[in-house]
Backbone as a printed PyTorch tensor [residue, N CA C, xyz], in Angstrom:
tensor([[[147.3060, 128.5830, -31.1320],
         [147.1550, 128.1010, -32.2590],
         [146.5860, 126.7850, -32.2070]],

        [[145.5190, 126.3490, -32.8480],
         [145.0710, 125.0530, -32.4760],
         [145.5490, 124.1600, -33.4970]],

        [[145.6160, 122.8910, -33.2300],
         [146.0520, 122.0160, -33.9980],
         [144.8840, 121.2100, -34.7910]],

        [[145.0370, 120.8760, -36.0580],
         [144.0630, 120.3470, -36.7380],
         [143.7600, 119.0210, -36.0500]],

        [[142.3330, 118.5990, -36.1860],
         [141.9520, 117.4610, -35.6740],
         [142.5330, 116.3660, -36.4180]],

        [[143.0860, 115.2190, -35.9150],
         [143.2170, 114.2170, -36.7560],
         [142.1970, 113.1130, -36.8180]],

        [[142.0260, 112.5740, -37.7820],
         [140.7180, 111.6650, -37.9280],
         [141.1420, 110.3180, -37.3010]],

        [[140.2400, 109.9300, -36.6020],
         [140.2020, 108.9860, -35.6950],
         [139.9020, 107.5940, -36.5470]],

        [[140.7030, 106.6100, -36.3570],
         [140.6440, 105.5270, -37.1670],
         [139.7470, 104.5720, -36.3980]],

        [[138.3050, 104.6410, -36.8040],
         [137.4370, 103.6630, -35.9310],
         [137.3820, 102.2990, -36.7570]],

        [[137.4380, 101.3670, -35.8980],
         [137.1250,  99.8300, -36.8190],
         [136.0010, 100.0100, -37.6490]],

        [[136.1710,  98.9400, -38.5120],
         [134.9000,  98.9940, -39.6270],
         [133.5750,  98.3970, -39.0150]],

        [[132.6470,  98.9950, -39.1780],
         [131.3590,  98.3250, -38.6840],
         [131.2470,  96.9160, -39.1990]],

        [[130.5610,  96.1380, -38.1050],
         [130.2700,  94.8420, -38.3820],
         [129.4280,  94.5350, -39.4870]],

        [[129.0680,  93.6020, -40.2970],
         [128.2840,  93.5180, -41.2360],
         [126.8440,  93.3920, -40.8390]],

        [[125.8490,  93.6740, -41.5770],
         [124.4920,  93.6930, -41.2640],
         [124.0630,  92.1620, -41.1090]],

        [[123.4870,  91.8370, -40.0360],
         [122.8680,  90.6400, -39.5450],
         [122.2330,  90.0090, -40.8270]],

        [[121.3620,  90.7220, -41.7630],
         [120.6350,  90.3040, -42.9010],
         [121.0800,  90.9510, -43.9240]],

        [[120.9650,  90.1710, -45.0050],
         [121.3750,  90.8700, -46.4470],
         [120.2670,  91.3600, -47.0590]],

        [[120.5710,  92.5980, -48.0060],
         [119.5330,  93.0160, -48.7410],
         [118.8020,  91.9500, -49.8160]],

        [[119.8770,  91.3170, -50.5250],
         [119.5570,  90.0190, -51.1360],
         [118.4980,  89.0960, -50.6330]],

        [[118.8100,  88.9080, -49.4640],
         [117.5850,  87.9010, -48.5650],
         [116.6180,  88.5810, -48.3860]],

        [[116.4590,  89.7660, -48.0920],
         [115.0640,  90.3690, -47.9150],
         [114.4620,  90.3890, -49.3130]],

        [[115.0730,  90.7150, -50.3520],
         [114.3130,  90.9350, -51.6130],
         [114.0070,  89.3340, -52.1070]],

        [[114.7600,  88.3270, -51.8840],
         [114.3460,  87.2830, -52.1330],
         [112.9720,  86.6970, -51.2370]],

        [[113.0750,  87.0890, -49.9900],
         [111.5950,  86.7670, -49.2610],
         [110.3950,  87.2830, -49.6730]],

        [[110.6590,  88.6870, -50.1600],
         [109.3780,  89.4340, -50.7840],
         [109.2880,  88.6990, -52.1850]],

        [[110.0400,  88.2330, -52.8340],
         [109.7170,  87.7500, -54.2090],
         [109.1970,  86.4620, -53.8930]],

        [[109.7850,  85.8230, -53.0130],
         [108.9710,  84.4590, -52.4590],
         [107.4990,  84.5580, -52.6810]],

        [[106.9780,  85.7060, -52.0600],
         [105.7750,  85.6110, -51.8730],
         [104.8970,  86.1580, -52.9120]],

        [[105.6460,  87.2820, -53.5970],
         [105.0390,  87.8400, -55.1570],
         [105.2180,  87.0540, -56.3060]],

        [[106.4950,  86.6160, -56.3280],
         [106.9300,  85.9540, -57.5660],
         [107.8580,  84.6200, -57.1280]],

        [[107.0920,  83.3530, -56.7220],
         [107.7060,  82.5230, -55.8380],
         [108.9660,  81.5810, -56.8330]],

        [[108.9780,  81.6350, -58.0140],
         [109.9850,  81.0240, -58.6670],
         [111.1150,  81.9720, -58.6510]],

        [[111.1490,  83.3070, -58.8620],
         [112.2110,  84.3940, -58.7580],
         [112.6600,  84.2770, -57.2700]],

        [[111.6500,  84.1280, -56.5090],
         [112.1640,  84.2490, -55.0340],
         [113.1500,  83.0260, -54.4880]],

        [[112.8280,  81.8450, -55.2030],
         [113.5210,  80.5340, -54.8560],
         [115.1040,  80.9190, -55.7420]],

        [[115.1070,  81.3030, -56.9860],
         [116.5230,  81.5560, -57.3770],
         [117.1060,  82.5740, -56.5350]],

        [[116.5010,  83.9200, -55.9550],
         [117.2260,  84.8880, -55.1890],
         [117.6420,  84.2220, -53.9390]],

        [[116.7450,  83.5230, -53.5530],
         [117.1200,  82.7770, -52.0750],
         [118.3870,  81.9500, -52.2580]],

        [[118.3720,  81.3160, -53.2260],
         [119.5920,  80.5310, -53.4380],
         [120.9000,  81.2610, -53.5470]],

        [[120.7650,  82.2600, -54.3460],
         [121.8900,  83.2240, -54.7290],
         [122.1340,  84.0190, -53.3090]],

        [[121.2140,  84.3670, -52.5490],
         [121.5860,  84.9870, -51.3350],
         [122.1310,  84.2050, -50.3110]],

        [[121.8470,  82.6720, -50.4590],
         [122.2750,  81.6940, -49.4680],
         [123.7330,  81.5500, -49.8460]],

        [[124.0980,  81.3180, -51.0780],
         [125.6680,  81.1780, -51.3270],
         [126.4460,  82.5800, -50.9620]],

        [[125.8290,  83.6560, -51.3070],
         [126.5670,  84.8770, -50.9590],
         [126.6980,  84.8660, -49.3160]],

        [[125.8460,  84.8780, -48.5590],
         [125.7970,  84.9840, -47.2480],
         [126.7750,  83.7050, -46.5000]],

        [[126.7780,  82.7320, -47.0840],
         [127.7420,  81.7890, -46.6480],
         [129.0670,  82.4540, -46.6800]],

        [[129.4630,  83.3090, -47.2760],
         [130.9630,  83.7930, -47.5490],
         [131.2090,  84.9180, -46.6020]],

        [[130.1370,  85.5150, -45.8760],
         [130.2970,  86.5780, -45.0830],
         [130.0820,  85.9380, -43.4320]],

        [[130.9330,  86.3280, -42.7630],
         [130.9540,  85.5440, -41.4460],
         [129.8780,  86.5040, -40.3550]],

        [[129.3410,  86.0480, -39.8260],
         [128.3830,  86.5680, -38.9520],
         [126.9650,  87.0300, -39.5350]],

        [[126.6750,  86.5790, -40.6940],
         [125.6170,  86.9400, -41.4080],
         [124.5370,  85.6790, -41.5320]],

        [[123.3530,  86.3680, -41.0030],
         [122.1850,  85.2380, -40.7280],
         [121.7590,  84.8410, -42.2350]],

        [[121.3670,  83.2810, -42.0700],
         [121.0530,  82.7220, -43.6570],
         [119.6320,  82.4210, -43.4300]],

        [[118.7130,  82.8490, -42.5240],
         [117.4770,  82.3100, -42.2570],
         [116.5630,  82.9940, -43.1520]],

        [[116.8670,  84.3420, -43.7170],
         [115.8610,  84.8100, -44.6710],
         [116.1300,  83.8880, -45.9220]],

        [[117.4830,  83.8970, -46.4310],
         [117.2130,  83.0020, -47.6620],
         [116.7380,  81.5220, -47.6700]],

        [[116.9350,  81.0680, -46.5990],
         [116.2000,  79.6770, -46.2830],
         [114.6300,  79.6480, -46.2860]],

        [[114.3200,  80.8710, -45.6120],
         [112.5420,  80.9790, -45.7640],
         [112.3720,  81.4320, -47.1240]],

        [[113.0120,  82.3160, -47.7980],
         [112.5030,  82.3780, -49.0690],
         [112.7380,  81.2620, -50.1120]],

        [[113.5110,  80.2770, -49.8700],
         [113.4210,  79.3160, -50.4860],
         [112.4340,  78.1350, -50.2550]],

        [[112.0140,  77.9630, -49.0000],
         [111.0500,  77.2910, -48.6730],
         [109.6350,  77.6380, -49.0940]],

        [[109.2790,  79.1440, -48.6740],
         [108.1020,  79.7960, -49.1180],
         [107.8630,  79.7720, -50.6230]],

        [[109.1000,  79.9480, -51.4560],
         [109.0820,  80.1420, -52.8510],
         [108.7140,  78.7780, -53.3760]],

        [[109.2860,  77.7510, -52.6840],
         [109.0080,  76.2840, -53.4140],
         [107.5530,  75.9580, -53.1170]],

        [[107.0540,  75.9820, -51.9570],
         [105.6050,  75.8330, -51.5890],
         [104.7660,  76.6940, -52.5440]],

        [[104.9890,  77.8630, -52.6660],
         [104.1350,  78.6470, -53.4390],
         [104.0540,  78.4320, -54.8720]],

        [[105.2160,  77.9150, -55.4370],
         [105.4370,  77.3610, -56.6560],
         [104.6310,  76.0980, -56.8720]],

        [[104.7250,  75.1230, -55.9650],
         [103.9560,  73.9620, -56.2040],
         [102.5500,  74.2660, -55.8970]],

        [[101.9810,  75.0750, -55.0340],
         [100.7110,  75.6310, -55.1190],
         [100.2870,  76.1680, -56.2730]],

        [[100.8760,  77.0410, -56.9060],
         [100.5670,  77.5730, -58.2570],
         [100.4380,  76.3150, -59.4680]],

        [[101.3240,  75.2300, -59.3540],
         [101.0290,  74.4180, -60.3060],
         [ 99.7930,  73.6420, -60.2330]],

        [[ 99.4310,  73.3080, -58.6660],
         [ 98.2150,  72.5720, -58.5050],
         [ 97.0530,  73.4110, -58.9460]],

        [[ 97.1650,  74.6030, -58.6390],
         [ 95.9830,  75.5770, -58.9170],
         [ 95.6410,  75.6430, -60.2030]],

        [[ 96.8660,  75.6900, -61.3640],
         [ 96.5610,  75.8880, -62.7760],
         [ 96.1920,  74.5260, -63.2990]],

        [[ 96.5490,  73.3750, -62.6140],
         [ 96.1370,  72.1000, -63.1340],
         [ 94.6600,  72.0130, -62.8080]],

        [[ 94.2960,  72.3980, -61.4090],
         [ 92.7660,  72.3220, -61.1280],
         [ 91.9470,  73.1170, -62.1480]],

        [[ 92.3100,  74.4060, -62.4440],
         [ 91.8850,  75.2600, -63.2820],
         [ 91.4860,  74.6520, -64.6900]],

        [[ 92.4390,  73.8560, -65.2040],
         [ 92.5220,  73.3230, -66.4550],
         [ 91.4450,  72.0940, -66.3100]],

        [[ 91.6750,  71.3770, -65.3180],
         [ 90.6720,  70.1800, -65.3500],
         [ 89.3060,  70.7670, -64.9940]],

        [[ 89.1830,  71.8170, -64.2870],
         [ 87.6550,  72.3770, -64.2100],
         [ 87.1620,  72.8130, -65.8400]],

        [[ 87.8300,  73.4820, -66.3330],
         [ 87.5600,  73.9240, -67.6750],
         [ 87.3650,  72.9020, -68.7640]],

        [[ 88.2610,  71.7940, -68.4710],
         [ 87.9740,  70.5650, -69.5400],
         [ 86.6800,  69.8590, -69.1540]],

        [[ 86.2500,  69.7600, -67.7510],
         [ 85.0280,  69.1320, -67.5400],
         [ 83.9190,  69.9990, -67.8440]],

        [[ 84.1480,  71.1940, -67.8330],
         [ 82.9850,  71.9640, -68.1270],
         [ 82.5530,  71.9270, -69.8250]],

        [[ 83.8010,  71.7560, -70.5060],
         [ 83.4990,  71.3380, -71.8840],
         [ 82.9710,  70.1980, -72.0320]],

        [[ 83.2310,  69.0910, -71.5160],
         [ 82.7680,  68.0800, -71.5900],
         [ 81.2750,  67.9400, -71.2050]],

        [[ 80.9100,  68.6270, -70.2270],
         [ 79.5060,  68.6970, -69.6040],
         [ 78.7000,  69.4190, -70.8400]],

        [[ 79.2830,  70.4650, -71.2900],
         [ 78.4270,  71.4720, -72.2760],
         [ 78.4400,  70.6890, -73.5650]],

        [[ 79.4260,  70.1210, -73.8970],
         [ 79.3580,  69.3030, -75.2670],
         [ 78.2750,  67.9480, -75.1450]],

        [[ 78.3770,  67.4900, -74.1010],
         [ 77.3280,  66.2010, -73.9420],
         [ 75.9380,  66.6980, -73.7130]],

        [[ 75.7170,  67.6930, -73.4600],
         [ 74.3360,  68.1530, -73.0630],
         [ 73.5610,  68.7080, -74.6860]],

        [[ 74.5950,  69.1040, -75.5360],
         [ 74.1720,  69.7230, -76.7240],
         [ 73.7620,  68.3670, -77.6450]],

        [[ 72.8530,  68.4990, -78.4800],
         [ 72.3690,  67.5180, -79.2830],
         [ 73.4820,  67.3340, -80.4320]],

        [[ 74.1590,  68.3380, -80.9820],
         [ 74.8400,  68.0990, -81.9850],
         [ 76.3560,  68.0020, -81.4880]],

        [[ 76.7620,  68.2330, -80.3900],
         [ 78.1840,  67.6540, -79.6080],
         [ 78.6840,  69.0090, -79.9780]],

        [[ 80.2260,  68.5450, -79.9150],
         [ 81.2050,  69.7910, -80.0870],
         [ 82.0740,  69.5750, -81.0440]],

        [[ 81.5700,  68.9910, -82.0650],
         [ 82.6020,  68.4470, -83.2830],
         [ 82.9490,  69.7130, -84.0340]],

        [[ 82.1860,  70.7220, -84.0340],
         [ 82.5300,  71.9420, -85.0780],
         [ 83.0680,  73.0940, -84.3640]],

        [[ 83.8410,  72.8730, -83.3360],
         [ 84.4950,  73.8190, -82.6130],
         [ 83.8970,  73.9670, -81.3110]],

        [[ 82.9270,  73.7060, -80.8960],
         [ 82.3690,  73.6290, -79.6040],
         [ 82.3890,  75.2960, -78.9550]],

        [[ 81.7810,  74.9330, -77.4380],
         [ 81.6880,  76.3670, -77.1230],
         [ 83.0950,  77.1420, -76.6350]],

        [[ 84.1370,  76.3970, -76.7290],
         [ 85.4650,  76.8540, -76.4250],
         [ 86.2680,  77.0540, -77.4490]]])
């Protein structure tokens, strides 16, 4: 007669060195920078509570998201400035000006 195999009590697996939230924050930092910054902060706080968890991905997500957000703000301001200058140039070249609604 055979005895049933006793379940072995293996030690729990160590935590993954990178969190899924940190990876998601890094991806969002490139695609949607402001969301990536927020997720990076949340991942950084959560990863600080887990021993052995690398915090490099959330830190990278925060930095990349912040730089990309600033770049977007500068790009939007530059586009607005170009549109404003184009309106000024077009209104200056017209004999009647742009008082009646103008080209934009």
